[in-house]
N, C-alpha and C positions, 0 to 999 in steps of 0.2 A: 559515457558506455548507456545502449540502448539493447535490449532483449527483446526480441522479437516480439509479436500479439498475434502468435499460431490460434490456429481454430482445431477442433478435432469435427466429425461429423456428427449425423445427427444419434446422440446418446442413445444405449439400447438397456440402460438399466438405474436403477434410483443414483445410486451410486456415482455412476459416471456423471449423469447429470449433475450430482452435488459436485464433485471436484472439479466438474468444468464450469458452474456457477460460482463458486468458491474462488478461483481464477479468474474466471472473471469482474469479480469483486474488487479485488488487489489490483488490478490491471486499471480499475475505477480509481480507485484510490490514491494510487500511483500518481496521475495524471493530475490531481489535485493539488499534487505539491511540489508541480513545474513551475519553471516560470511561465507566469499566465501572458503570453503572447497574443497577438490578435487574434489567430488559429485557435490556440487552447481557450483563451477568455469565449469565443463564440460557441465554439463546443459544450461548455461547464452552463452556459446560460440557456445553451437551447434544450430542444425538447429531446434529443438523440442522448445526452447526457442524461434525464429524469427518466425515460423509459429503461435506459440499460441498466442502472442504480435498482429501480424497481422491481425488474424482473429477475436480476442477482441475486436480491434479498431474499425472495419471494419463495425461493429452492432454498434458503440456508437457515435463517431464523425471525420467527415471528418476535421474539427477543429485541431483534435490533430495530422492529419499526416507527417507535418514539425517536431514537436519532435519527435515520432514515429523513424520519419527517424535516425535522429541525436542518438537515445537510439540504433537502430539497428547497424548503423557506431560504435558506443563507443564500443558493444560486438565484434564487428569484431576484433576492436584495441585490444580489451581485449585477443582476441585469441592470436594475435600476440607477443605481449611482455610476454605472459606465466603463466604459474597459480602462480611462486612464488613472481614474482615482482607484478603481478596483489592482491594478497592478503596481500603483506608487503606494496602496498596503502591503501589498506581498515584498516590495524593495524595502518599506520599512520595517517591517519583522522580521524577514528572511535572508535578508542580503547588505543593507547600509545600517549603522546607526551611528553614537555616540562612537567616536572614537574611528569610525570607520568598520567597526564590528556590529557585525547583527546583535538584537537583542535576542534574539530565538534562532538561534542555527536550527538548520533541518538537517546537521551534518552530525551522528551518532559518536562519532570521534570527540566531538568538542566538549563531551558530556564525561570524558573517560579519563580524564587529568592526566595523570604519568601513565596511563594502559591504553595511550591513542594510538598509537604505532601498532601495539598487539591486536587491536581492533583492526583495523585498516588491513595488517596480513590477515588473521582469519576471516576476514571478507572475501580477500582476495583468492585465497584457498578456497573458499566457500565456491566462489565463480567456477571458477579453473577446473575444480572437479568435476564439476557439470557443463565444462565446457564452454560457460561465458569469459569473453575476456576483455578485456577496458580498448575501448576507441575511442582517438581522437579525432575531434571533430567540432562542431560549432555547436553541438548539444550535448558535447563532453560533460559526463560529471564525475566526479570522485565516488568510489566505493562506499561511502560509507551516506551519501545521499540519501537519504528517506524515501523520493522516487524510484531511486535506484533498488532501494532494501524492497522496496514493495513489488516491482517489475520482478527481481526476483523468486521472491513468494507467487505469485502468477505463473511463471513459466515451473516451479516444482508441481503447483496442483497439476496444472495443465498435463505435466509427463504422468501425474498419477492416473490423470483420468485417460491419457495413451495408454496406458498399463492397463486397466480395466476395461478398458473399450477392446483390448489385443488380448484378453484373458491372461495376461501375465500378472506376476506378483507387484502389487501396488505399495507396498510396506516400504521397502526401503524410499520412497519419496514420501512416503509421509513422518516415517523418521526423520527425514532431512527435512522436512517444514518443523519439526516439533522445535527440532534441534537449532533451527533459523531464527524460531521467534525468541526461544527461550533464551539466548545465547548475544541478542539482538533485537529485534525491535521489542518483545516486555520490557527490557532496562531502562529505556529511557524516554519514554513518551510520555510518561507521568511530568515529567520533569517539563517537557518539552509544552505539556498543556499548560501549566502553572506559570510559564515563562509568557507563552502566547496571552492568556487572560490577562498579565497586569499589564499589557499594554494596547488596550482596546482595540482588540482586532474585528475586522468585519465581522458580521453573525456567520457567513461562512466558514472561516478557516477554524472559528472556535469548536463549531458543529462538526467539522468533519476530523476533525481531532479529537473529540469528542467518539466520533461514530468508531472510528480507528483504534481507539483505548480498547473502548467494549468487545471490537470485532476481534482483535488480536486475541484476549483473553478468552473469549466464546470459542475460537478456531483453536487454540491450544487444548481445550477443552474436551473439544470434538475430534482430534488427532490423537491425544490417549486413549477413548474411548473405542477408536477405529484399532490401532496398536495393540490395544489388549484381549481386541475379541477372538478369540479363537481360529483359527484358519476354515472357510466353509461354512458359517455361519452365516 
């Protein structure tokens, strides 16, 4: 599944600019958890990732800057070890382990026990409600993969930004984001973090999961405040 990376024009308000930055950050974080092909790896360790990361964070919260600095240092360290070793670490952590199962799955359903199918069905309903379907292909991922969930949040925040820019009601998109965070991303990131920390990850993966956990918590609070705000304020 791949949800596009559409953009909006020049933001005309602080709220629109913030929604666009939040969308961009979710997209950047989602890319961090994709399989690190040579193309993805070159982008992660290059200047474009760092510049986009700093720009998006600057419009969101200074509270995230210490965690963001760790991510950028981790990206620099990834550049030093080289693509082959970095990709091998990704496979060791997230794809293949003892018995053929990854020690740190990037799939929410793997943390849901008997509720795995319920999680999958709920995700598919969410995606279909907003017009995002599953596509077969070389880049196909299951609906519960972390990169897919983050890309979906990227698109919901982008829809919020479009609504603000067109002076339409952004609240339905804000409520959808808050609900998705509560029902999905907030529920399993702490467990993923603990698993990754126990398997000697490269600094990049440890740092980016820490940042993601902080961001999801902060963004849920941000959305709560926006939804509670009286119309017209």
